[in-house]
C-alpha positions as CSV (number, residue, x, y, z in Angstrom):
1,M,15.9,-31.6,-2.1
2,P,14.4,-31.7,-5.6
3,E,13.4,-28.3,-6.9
4,P,9.7,-29.0,-7.4
5,E,9.4,-29.5,-3.6
6,I,10.1,-25.8,-3.0
7,D,7.2,-23.5,-3.8
8,A,8.4,-20.3,-2.1
9,L,11.5,-18.8,-0.4
10,V,11.2,-17.1,3.0
11,F,14.0,-14.6,3.8
12,D,15.2,-13.3,7.1
13,V,15.8,-9.6,6.5
14,L,18.1,-8.0,9.1
15,G,21.6,-9.4,8.7
16,T,20.6,-11.7,5.8
17,L,19.4,-9.2,3.2
18,V,20.7,-5.9,4.7
19,D,23.8,-4.9,6.7
20,E,22.1,-3.8,10.0
21,P,25.3,-2.8,11.8
22,A,26.3,-0.5,9.0
23,G,23.1,1.5,9.3
24,L,23.5,1.7,13.1
25,R,27.1,2.9,12.7
26,A,26.0,5.7,10.4
27,G,23.2,6.7,12.8
28,I,25.6,6.8,15.8
29,R,28.2,8.8,13.8
30,D,25.5,11.3,13.0
31,L,24.5,11.5,16.6
32,A,28.0,12.0,18.0
33,P,30.6,12.7,15.2
34,S,33.5,13.0,17.6
35,L,33.3,9.3,18.6
36,D,36.2,7.2,17.4
37,G,35.7,3.9,15.5
38,S,36.1,1.6,18.5
39,R,33.6,3.6,20.6
40,V,31.1,3.5,17.7
41,E,31.4,-0.3,17.5
42,E,30.8,-0.6,21.3
43,L,27.6,1.4,20.9
44,V,26.5,-0.7,17.9
45,S,27.0,-3.8,20.2
46,L,25.1,-2.0,23.0
47,W,22.1,-1.5,20.6
48,L,22.0,-5.0,19.2
49,S,22.5,-6.6,22.7
50,H,19.6,-4.6,24.1
51,V,17.2,-5.6,21.3
52,D,18.3,-9.3,21.5
53,R,18.0,-9.4,25.3
54,E,14.6,-7.8,25.4
55,Q,13.2,-10.1,22.6
56,R,14.4,-13.0,24.6
57,R,12.7,-11.7,27.7
58,V,9.5,-11.5,25.8
59,L,9.9,-15.1,24.6
60,D,10.7,-16.2,28.1
61,G,7.6,-14.6,29.5
62,D,9.7,-12.1,31.6
63,R,8.3,-9.1,29.7
64,P,4.9,-8.4,28.1
65,Y,5.1,-8.2,24.3
66,V,6.2,-4.9,22.8
67,A,6.8,-4.3,19.1
68,G,10.2,-4.0,17.6
69,D,9.8,-0.2,17.2
70,V,9.6,0.1,21.0
71,L,12.8,-1.8,21.4
72,D,14.6,0.3,18.8
73,R,13.6,3.5,20.7
74,E,14.8,1.9,24.0
75,A,18.1,1.0,22.3
76,A,18.5,4.5,20.9
77,R,18.0,6.0,24.3
78,R,20.6,3.7,25.9
79,V,23.1,4.5,23.1
80,A,22.5,8.2,23.4
81,D,22.9,8.1,27.2
82,A,26.2,6.2,26.8
83,A,27.3,8.8,24.2
84,G,26.4,11.7,26.5
85,V,23.7,13.1,24.1
86,C,20.5,14.4,25.7
87,D,18.8,16.0,22.7
88,A,15.3,14.4,22.3
89,A,15.1,15.1,18.6
90,A,18.5,13.6,18.0
91,V,17.6,10.4,19.9
92,A,14.3,10.1,17.9
93,E,16.3,10.3,14.7
94,L,18.8,7.7,15.9
95,A,15.9,5.4,16.7
96,R,15.2,5.3,12.9
97,A,18.8,4.4,12.0
98,G,17.9,0.7,11.9
99,R,15.6,1.5,9.0
100,R,18.3,3.1,6.8
101,V,20.4,0.0,6.3
102,P,22.2,-0.9,3.1
103,P,21.7,-4.1,1.2
104,W,24.6,-6.5,0.9
105,P,26.3,-6.2,-2.5
106,D,24.7,-9.4,-3.8
107,T,21.2,-8.8,-2.4
108,V,19.4,-6.7,-5.0
109,A,20.6,-8.7,-8.0
110,G,20.2,-12.0,-6.1
111,L,16.6,-11.3,-5.2
112,A,15.7,-10.2,-8.7
113,R,17.1,-13.4,-10.1
114,L,15.3,-15.6,-7.5
115,A,12.0,-13.6,-7.9
116,G,11.8,-14.9,-11.5
117,R,11.5,-18.5,-10.2
118,F,9.8,-18.3,-6.7
119,P,7.5,-16.1,-4.7
120,L,9.7,-14.3,-2.2
121,I,8.5,-13.7,1.4
122,G,10.4,-11.6,3.9
123,L,9.9,-12.7,7.6
124,S,11.5,-10.4,10.2
125,N,11.5,-9.5,13.9
126,A,11.4,-5.9,12.8
127,G,8.1,-4.0,13.1
128,R,5.8,-3.5,10.1
129,T,6.6,0.2,9.6
130,A,10.3,-0.4,10.0
131,L,10.1,-3.2,7.3
132,L,8.4,-0.8,4.9
133,E,11.2,1.7,5.2
134,I,14.0,-0.9,5.2
135,G,12.6,-2.4,2.0
136,A,12.3,1.0,0.3
137,H,15.7,2.2,1.4
138,A,17.5,-1.0,0.4
139,G,15.5,-1.7,-2.8
140,L,14.4,-5.2,-1.7
141,R,12.4,-7.1,-4.2
142,L,10.1,-9.2,-2.0
143,H,6.6,-10.2,-3.0
144,Q,5.3,-10.2,0.6
145,V,6.9,-8.9,3.8
146,L,5.7,-10.3,7.2
147,S,6.6,-8.9,10.6
148,A,6.7,-10.9,13.8
149,E,4.5,-8.1,15.1
150,D,1.6,-9.9,13.4
151,A,2.2,-12.8,15.8
152,R,2.9,-10.6,18.8
153,S,6.1,-12.5,19.3
154,Y,9.6,-12.9,18.0
155,K,11.5,-15.6,16.1
156,P,12.3,-18.3,16.9
157,D,8.7,-18.7,18.2
158,P,7.0,-21.1,15.9
159,A,4.1,-18.7,15.6
160,V,6.2,-16.3,13.6
161,Y,7.3,-18.9,11.0
162,R,3.7,-20.0,10.8
163,L,2.8,-16.6,9.4
164,A,4.8,-17.5,6.3
165,V,3.2,-20.9,6.0
166,T,-0.2,-19.4,6.3
167,V,0.4,-16.7,3.6
168,A,2.1,-19.2,1.2
169,A,-0.8,-21.7,1.7
170,R,1.7,-24.5,1.3
171,P,2.9,-27.2,3.6
172,P,6.0,-26.1,5.6
173,E,8.3,-28.6,3.9
174,R,7.6,-26.8,0.6
175,L,9.0,-23.5,1.9
176,L,12.7,-22.8,2.0
177,M,13.8,-20.5,4.9
178,V,16.9,-18.5,4.0
179,A,18.9,-16.8,6.8
180,A,22.4,-15.9,7.9
181,H,21.5,-16.9,11.5
182,A,21.7,-20.6,12.4
183,W,19.3,-20.0,15.4
184,D,16.7,-18.7,12.9
185,L,17.0,-21.7,10.7
186,R,16.7,-24.0,13.6
187,G,13.5,-22.3,14.5
188,A,12.1,-22.7,11.0
189,Q,13.4,-26.3,10.9
190,A,11.4,-27.1,14.0
191,L,8.2,-26.2,12.2
192,G,9.1,-28.3,9.2
193,L,10.5,-25.7,6.8
194,R,13.4,-26.5,4.6
195,T,16.5,-24.4,5.4
196,A,19.3,-22.6,3.5
197,Y,22.2,-20.9,5.4
198,V,23.7,-17.9,3.7
199,A,27.1,-16.7,5.0
200,R,27.3,-13.1,6.2
201,P,29.9,-11.3,8.2
202,V,27.3,-10.5,10.9
203,G,25.5,-13.8,11.0
204,D,25.3,-16.7,13.4
205,P,27.3,-19.6,11.8
206,P,26.0,-23.1,11.9
207,A,27.2,-25.5,14.7
208,R,28.7,-28.9,13.9
209,S,25.4,-30.5,14.8
210,D,23.3,-28.4,12.4
211,R,22.0,-30.0,9.2
212,F,20.6,-27.5,6.8
213,D,19.4,-28.3,3.3
214,L,21.6,-25.8,1.6
215,Y,24.7,-23.8,2.4
216,A,25.6,-20.8,0.2
217,D,28.2,-18.0,0.2
218,D,25.7,-15.4,-0.9
219,L,22.4,-15.0,-2.8
220,T,24.1,-15.5,-6.2
221,D,25.5,-18.8,-4.9
222,L,22.1,-19.8,-3.5
223,A,20.5,-19.1,-6.9
224,D,23.2,-21.2,-8.6
225,R,22.6,-24.1,-6.2
226,L,18.9,-24.0,-6.8
227,D,19.5,-23.9,-10.5
228,R,21.6,-27.0,-10.3
229,L,18.9,-28.8,-8.3
230,R,16.4,-28.0,-11.0
231,A,18.7,-29.0,-13.9
232,P,17.7,-32.4,-15.5
233,R,20.0,-35.3,-14.7
234,G,21.2,-37.6,-17.5
């Protein structure tokens, strides 16, 4: 993959650039401070499972399209019910927990380094308003942020990846999709994008059959690998 073939980097946001479960944990602890650690983890899983299941139902045609913000409110309601909390204001505040998520330790410096060489595009299943708040809270340096909401669908629908191709105004093979989720990279790959897997504790690891263009331990490692591809050979 010679460096000149890559004109822009496209980043998944939740899980790849920010630690989504950490933000949800903090929100659940604020909602119900008496919960122990194992119960908090169960409720984090409940939230994530609900959002994942409902996105899949939309993709399968079993549910009309709804934006990510709606799914977050549904997830917050399910978590609050499971925690025995009925206060409407507290539930509304919990629904915003997914927007107050910390970046991974390498994210801010890694994006700053990569932004000196490439246009950086965020591409997420999160809603437009959520992405605005996530980026501000985590300090994400992205030149453009795109929401699946603009395609009225969710990744891995090709229509979502096509948003990045359209904005970049480049052929898909000149874009590098960066994600911690192998399923996400497969979706991008199907549309012709190049792919880079970045390992995260909360990601979806590649299967033996996956063949991505780059594999990196974090964004620093990704930047190093792209530098080596660019370096002249002699």
